[in-house]
N, C-alpha and C positions, 0 to 999 in steps of 0.2 A: 341709354345708359342710366343706371340707378343713381339716386341721390345719396345712397349710402357710400361710406368710404370702404371700398372693397379692394384690398391689396393682394397681389400675387407675389409670393417669394419663391422664385425659381432656382433650381439647382439640380445637380445630379445626386447629391446626398449619398455619396458612395465612399465611406459610410457617413451617416449623419453624425456630426460632432457636437461637443458641448458649445462650440462657437455658433453652429447653426441653431441649436436650441435656445441660445441666448437671444439671437435675432428674432426667432419665432415668438418667444415669450414677450419680448419687448414690443414687437410690432402688434401683437394681438391686443395690447393695451391701448393702442393708438387708433385702431380701425374698428369698423362695425363687423367686418368679416375678413378673415385671412385665408387664402388658398395657398397651400404649400404645393407648388408645381414640381413634380419629380420628372426631370427631363431624360429622354433617351440619350441625347448627346452623341451624335454619330462620330465625333472627334475623339472620344475617349473609349477605352476598354474597361468596363466596370468590373469590380470584384463581385458585386451582387447583381442579379437580374433586376429588371425594372419592377416586376411584381414584388420581389423581396425588398427592394428599397422602399416602395410604397408601404408595405406592411411594417417595416422597421420604423419608418417615420410615424406612422399611425400609432404604433405602440409607444413611441417616445412621447408623443403629445397627449396621450391618454391621461397622464398624471397632471397636466397643467390645469391651473385653477380656471382659466378662461377657455377651456377646451371646446365649449359649445360654439364658439365663434370661429373655430379653425376646421378646415377640411383639407384633405390630401387628395391630389389628383395627378395621374400620370399625363405626360404630353409628349408628342413627337412631331410637332409642327412649329411654325414660327411663334416666338414668344408673344408677339403682339396679337396674333390670331387667338392664341390660348387665353390671353387676358380678356379679350372681347368675349370669348365663349363662356367665361366665368363671370360675366358682367362686371369685370374689374375696371378700376379707373386709376390704378397706380401699380407700379412695380417697385418692390423693396429689394435693395441690394445691401449687403454688408460690406464694409470697408475695413480691412485689417491694417493696411499700411499705404504709404504714398504710391508704391508700385501698383497696388490694386486700383488706385484712382484713375490712372491713365487708361487702363483697359476698360474700366467701368464707364468712364466718361465717353469713350468712343462708342461703346455699346448703347449707352443712353441716347447719344446723338443719332445713331443709326435707327434706333427704335422710335425716336421722335419723328424722324422722316417717314417711317412706315405708318405711324399713327400718332398725330400730335395731340390727340385728346387724352392720351394716357401719360401720366407723369411718372418719372422715376425718382424715387426717394432713397437717399443713402443713410444708413445707420452705421455709426462707428462701432466697431467691435469693442466689447468691454475689455478693460485692461488685462484681465486674466485670460482672455480668449484671442488676443490679437495675433498670435503666431500660429494658431491651429489651422491646418489645411488638410483636407481629406487625403490628398495624395501623399502627404508626409506621414499621416497616420497609417495608411496602407503600407507604405515603404518600411516604416519602423516595425509594424506587425510582421511583415513578410521576412524581415531580418531577425525576428525573435525578440524584439524590444518590447518594453512595457508601454502600452497605450492607455492604461487605466485612468490617467489624469486628463485625457483628451476626449474621452467618450464615456457614455454611461456603462454600467455593468452589463446591461442587456446587449448593447452594441459590441462591447468588448468580447463577450462570449460568442456572439454571432460571427465576428471577424475571425476569432481564433478557430471556430468550427470550420469556417469556409477555407481558411488557409491550411488547416490540418487535413482537410479532405482532398486537397490538390496533390 
């Protein structure tokens, strides 16, 4: 394993929100390398394909000042195996509320049993992003609501195109 601080920030990013971008931007300042892992997640039915989600996340991080330290990669295996494949030594997860903590704590405990050399680090969501969840963004958009305060203009347009095409 590398002596660099290599973090993996996993998620389905369907769609990537301002909350995700906040965690990405803040994490990139704390580590030597950040891999944004875009998951297949067999338990969810995504609005966007895996390739589309990877491409959207890549376009969103293109404007970040520390972009050189960030990569995006899809994965469809166990998170701990993906982290090892990326030479990672930590997983970063964002917490919005107390309800997130219980789920994330269970996941971190399971992951530690799978590989105790990889740490899980939690970042609290910024105050303005605490309530944003991709599933709510999709639901609001599908019901004709305005999602512009939850996602970038690019993501807003992509979500609208995808919903209109259905």
